[in-house]
C-alpha positions in Angstrom: -78.4 -35.1 -25.6 -79.6 -34.8 -21.7 -78.7 -35.9 -18.4 -80.6 -35.9 -15.1 -79.7 -34.1 -11.9 -81.1 -35.7 -8.5 -81.0 -33.3 -5.4 -81.9 -34.7 -2.0 -81.3 -33.4 1.1 -82.4 -31.0 4.2 -84.5 -28.5 2.6 -82.6 -25.2 2.7 -82.9 -21.3 0.8 -81.3 -21.4 -2.4 -81.4 -25.0 -3.7 -83.1 -25.1 -6.7 -81.4 -21.4 -7.3 -78.0 -22.4 -7.0 -78.1 -25.7 -8.8 -80.1 -23.9 -11.9 -77.0 -21.3 -12.1 -74.2 -24.1 -12.4 -76.4 -25.2 -15.0 -76.7 -22.0 -16.9 -73.1 -21.1 -16.6 -72.2 -24.2 -17.9 -74.7 -23.1 -21.1 -76.9 -26.5 -19.4 -80.8 -25.4 -20.4 -83.1 -27.3 -17.6 -86.3 -28.5 -19.9 -88.0 -30.2 -16.8 -88.1 -29.9 -13.1 -90.3 -31.4 -10.3 -89.8 -30.6 -6.2 -91.1 -31.7 -3.5 -90.3 -30.9 0.6 -91.2 -33.1 3.0 -91.0 -31.4 6.6 -87.9 -31.0 6.0 -86.6 -33.0 3.2 -86.1 -31.4 0.1 -86.0 -33.8 -3.2 -85.7 -32.3 -6.5 -85.4 -33.6 -10.6 -83.7 -32.2 -13.4 -83.6 -32.9 -17.0 -81.2 -30.9 -18.6 -80.4 -30.5 -22.2 -76.4 -31.0 -22.1 -76.4 -30.9 -26.1 -74.5 -26.7 -26.0 -72.4 -27.6 -22.6 -69.0 -25.2 -22.4 -67.4 -27.9 -20.8 -67.4 -31.5 -20.7 -70.1 -33.6 -19.1 -67.9 -34.5 -16.4 -66.8 -30.9 -15.2 -70.4 -30.2 -14.9 -71.1 -33.5 -12.5 -68.0 -32.9 -10.3 -69.2 -28.8 -9.9 -72.9 -29.9 -8.7 -70.9 -32.7 -6.7 -69.1 -30.4 -5.0 -72.4 -27.8 -4.2 -74.4 -30.6 -2.5 -70.7 -31.4 -0.6 -71.0 -27.9 0.0 -74.6 -27.9 0.7 -74.8 -31.4 2.6 -77.1 -32.8 0.1 -76.4 -35.2 -2.3 -76.1 -34.5 -6.0 -76.0 -37.0 -8.5 -75.7 -36.2 -12.1 -76.1 -38.6 -15.2 -75.9 -38.7 -18.4 -79.6 -40.0 -20.4 -77.6 -42.9 -22.2 -76.4 -44.1 -18.5 -79.7 -43.4 -16.6 -81.9 -45.0 -19.9 -79.6 -47.9 -19.3 -80.4 -48.6 -15.7 -83.7 -48.5 -15.8 -84.3 -51.1 -19.0 -85.7 -54.5 -18.3 
């Protein structure tokens, strides 16, 4: 199973590192990542394998949301099934 993590906010040092660190702590394997910086706006999308999570998925989501709050970023963590359902025609 996979999850999609999106991050949007003002660019600052360490965003990718901090999000990646939480994923590593929870045994979520980052399989793909793309990021862009437009002027001072940071945008990132990660695809994460969550098959071996050592915590419940909701807790991973809560940790990332908390990080977003601390860094003044919007971090959304969405299970692959929800993401796919939202984007079906």
